[in-house]
C-alpha positions as semicolon CSV with decimal commas, in nm:
position;residue;x (nm);y (nm);z (nm)
1;M;0,353;0,164;0,824
2;E;0,257;0,200;1,190
3;R;0,221;0,577;1,149
4;I;-0,006;0,539;0,847
5;L;-0,220;0,280;1,024
6;S;-0,248;0,507;1,329
7;F;-0,341;0,799;1,104
8;L;-0,614;0,595;0,933
9;F;-0,751;0,490;1,272
10;L;-0,754;0,855;1,386
11;V;-0,941;0,962;1,071
12;A;-1,197;0,685;1,122
13;L;-1,243;0,792;1,485
14;I;-1,293;1,157;1,386
15;R;-1,542;1,049;1,119
16;F;-1,732;0,847;1,380
17;L;-1,756;1,148;1,612
18;I;-1,865;1,378;1,328
19;L;-2,140;1,136;1,225
20;I;-2,266;1,120;1,584
21;V;-2,270;1,500;1,621
22;R;-2,404;1,602;1,280
23;K;-2,651;1,320;1,218
24;K;-2,842;1,285;1,543
25;N;-3,090;1,048;1,381
26;L;-2,804;0,805;1,305
27;S;-2,755;0,536;1,567
28;V;-2,418;0,477;1,732
29;S;-2,395;0,127;1,583
30;K;-2,453;0,254;1,228
31;A;-2,200;0,535;1,272
32;F;-1,947;0,286;1,409
33;K;-2,012;0,044;1,122
34;S;-1,969;0,320;0,861
35;S;-1,643;0,439;1,019
36;A;-1,512;0,082;1,052
37;I;-1,583;0,018;0,682
38;T;-1,388;0,328;0,575
39;F;-1,101;0,227;0,805
40;F;-1,071;-0,126;0,666
41;A;-1,120;-0,005;0,308
42;S;-0,841;0,253;0,336
43;S;-0,619;0,005;0,524
44;G;-0,633;-0,223;0,221
45;Y;-0,387;0,007;0,045
46;L;-0,121;-0,081;0,302
47;L;-0,063;-0,392;0,090
48;A;0,044;-0,180;-0,206
49;I;0,254;0,048;0,018
50;Q;0,431;-0,255;0,166
51;E;0,520;-0,375;-0,183
52;N;0,659;-0,031;-0,265
53;L;0,877;-0,045;0,045
54;K;1,000;-0,385;-0,063
55;Y;1,103;-0,267;-0,410
56;Y;1,209;0,093;-0,350
57;H;1,318;0,111;0,016
58;H;1,667;0,248;-0,064
59;A;1,540;0,506;-0,313
60;I;1,258;0,627;-0,084
61;L;1,517;0,742;0,168
62;K;1,626;1,003;-0,088
63;I;1,274;1,144;-0,135
64;P;1,202;1,365;0,172
65;V;0,821;1,378;0,147
66;L;0,782;1,004;0,106
67;H;1,037;0,945;0,379
68;L;0,812;1,139;0,617
69;L;0,498;0,957;0,507
70;V;0,655;0,613;0,507
71;P;0,950;0,619;0,749
72;I;1,211;0,349;0,709
73;K;1,471;0,255;0,968
74;E;1,811;0,215;0,814
75;I;2,016;-0,079;0,940
76;G;2,357;0,015;1,078
77;I;2,660;-0,112;0,892
78;D;2,799;-0,286;1,202
79;N;2,472;-0,471;1,262
80;A;2,446;-0,570;0,898
81;L;2,800;-0,708;0,899
82;A;2,732;-0,896;1,220
83;I;2,430;-1,065;1,066
84;V;2,620;-1,160;0,752
85;S;2,928;-1,285;0,933
86;D;2,746;-1,479;1,205
87;P;2,402;-1,593;1,084
88;T;2,179;-1,804;1,305
89;I;1,920;-2,061;1,206
90;F;1,645;-1,816;1,298
91;T;1,797;-1,545;1,076
92;I;1,824;-1,783;0,782
93;V;1,467;-1,912;0,822
94;S;1,318;-1,562;0,868
95;N;1,502;-1,429;0,562
96;Y;1,382;-1,728;0,360
97;L;1,020;-1,695;0,471
98;S;1,013;-1,316;0,421
99;N;1,054;-1,369;0,048
100;Y;0,725;-1,561;0,036
101;I;0,515;-1,378;0,295
102;S;0,381;-1,122;0,046
103;F;0,296;-1,407;-0,194
104;F;0,084;-1,589;0,066
105;V;-0,073;-1,265;0,193
106;F;-0,172;-1,172;-0,162
107;F;-0,356;-1,499;-0,224
108;A;-0,511;-1,505;0,126
109;V;-0,651;-1,155;0,080
110;Y;-0,776;-1,231;-0,270
111;F;-0,937;-1,561;-0,165
112;F;-1,114;-1,438;0,150
113;I;-1,201;-1,078;0,061
114;I;-1,243;-1,078;-0,316
115;K;-1,335;-1,434;-0,410
116;N;-1,552;-1,516;-0,109
117;G;-1,617;-1,165;0,025
118;K;-1,981;-1,166;-0,080
119;K;-2,046;-1,500;0,091
120;L;-1,871;-1,377;0,406
121;N;-2,083;-1,057;0,403
122;I;-1,781;-0,830;0,361
123;D;-1,899;-0,485;0,262
124;Y;-1,876;-0,398;-0,109
125;F;-1,681;-0,078;-0,035
126;I;-1,407;-0,280;0,138
127;R;-1,390;-0,531;-0,147
128;Y;-1,382;-0,248;-0,401
129;N;-1,081;-0,080;-0,240
130;V;-0,893;-0,400;-0,161
131;M;-0,930;-0,503;-0,525
132;H;-0,792;-0,162;-0,623
133;S;-0,494;-0,223;-0,397
134;I;-0,428;-0,566;-0,546
135;L;-0,443;-0,434;-0,902
136;I;-0,213;-0,144;-0,813
137;M;0,029;-0,405;-0,676
138;L;0,015;-0,583;-1,012
139;L;0,068;-0,249;-1,187
140;Q;0,387;-0,211;-0,985
141;V;0,545;-0,507;-1,168
142;P;0,606;-0,328;-1,503
143;L;0,686;-0,004;-1,319
144;T;0,943;-0,186;-1,105
145;F;1,095;-0,345;-1,414
146;L;1,121;-0,001;-1,573
147;Y;1,273;0,138;-1,252
148;V;1,535;-0,139;-1,235
149;E;1,624;-0,086;-1,600
150;C;1,678;0,285;-1,532
151;V;1,883;0,232;-1,217
152;Q;2,130;-0,007;-1,375
153;Y;2,240;0,264;-1,620
154;L;2,309;0,527;-1,354
155;T;2,683;0,460;-1,376
156;L;2,698;0,604;-1,728
157;N;2,781;0,965;-1,817
158;R;2,668;1,247;-1,587
159;M;2,393;1,389;-1,811
160;L;2,229;1,051;-1,863
161;K;2,264;0,975;-1,493
162;M;2,081;1,295;-1,395
163;F;1,797;1,223;-1,638
164;L;1,754;0,857;-1,542
165;Q;1,778;0,930;-1,170
166;D;1,498;1,186;-1,192
167;F;1,296;0,954;-1,414
168;A;1,340;0,663;-1,169
169;Q;1,228;0,879;-0,878
170;G;0,933;0,995;-1,089
171;I;0,822;0,632;-1,122
172;I;0,825;0,593;-0,743
173;I;0,638;0,919;-0,686
174;F;0,376;0,827;-0,949
175;N;0,327;0,491;-0,780
176;F;0,270;0,650;-0,441
177;V;0,044;0,923;-0,585
178;V;-0,191;0,657;-0,724
179;I;-0,196;0,472;-0,391
180;F;-0,256;0,779;-0,174
181;Y;-0,513;0,916;-0,419
182;A;-0,720;0,599;-0,389
183;M;-0,660;0,584;-0,013
184;F;-0,783;0,943;0,030
185;Y;-1,109;0,860;-0,146
186;A;-1,152;0,552;0,074
187;M;-1,091;0,761;0,388
188;T;-1,364;1,004;0,278
189;N;-1,605;0,720;0,199
190;R;-1,602;0,783;-0,176
191;Y;-1,531;0,557;-0,471
192;A;-1,201;0,642;-0,637
193;Y;-1,171;0,612;-1,013
194;V;-0,830;0,501;-1,141
195;P;-0,819;0,443;-1,518
196;L;-0,795;0,073;-1,611
197;V;-0,771;-0,028;-1,244
198;T;-1,133;0,062;-1,160
199;D;-1,270;-0,110;-1,470
200;A;-1,070;-0,423;-1,393
201;S;-1,190;-0,415;-1,031
202;K;-1,555;-0,415;-1,136
203;L;-1,492;-0,718;-1,356
204;H;-1,384;-0,912;-1,047
205;I;-1,629;-0,791;-0,785
206;G;-1,916;-0,667;-1,001
207;K;-2,122;-0,357;-0,935
208;A;-2,261;-0,242;-0,603
């Protein structure tokens, strides 16, 4: 996640410099504002990526390209056993709270950016992309259910295992393709169109 955030910041910085060089009539403040908007709009998709990591973190380790884009640190077996065998109050509380963090973040983002974004003068482009991210997160629910259903049958015969394993990985790849497609459009200051998702987004935030 840190690498992706750093990459988005670098893209926004490059865009700021290009705007300053190519559009001499554009003020520094306007160029900065435009670049900041694209940065925050594209960063909104980190919510959907985080949910993917939560659901598919073991499977992503087996997909080389995604592993490079979204690196995950594997926990050593010895450390994992130590945590299980000798838990502390802080470990128990942090594990308990981690299950609800995404829930609270989801509603906080929806309430401040989507529901009250217009009153708080949050740019439409940011609200548009954050709403896309939220809806993609909701789209992950049936995809995750389908993925779990596929994975639980991987212990069957070899032919069925090969098919279901490829199909399960296809679900993950499709999920990430949608996210990075929309993120790419946000990075380039364009409105992405995702079937069903875009139409539903406009119902919530209206038109520009």
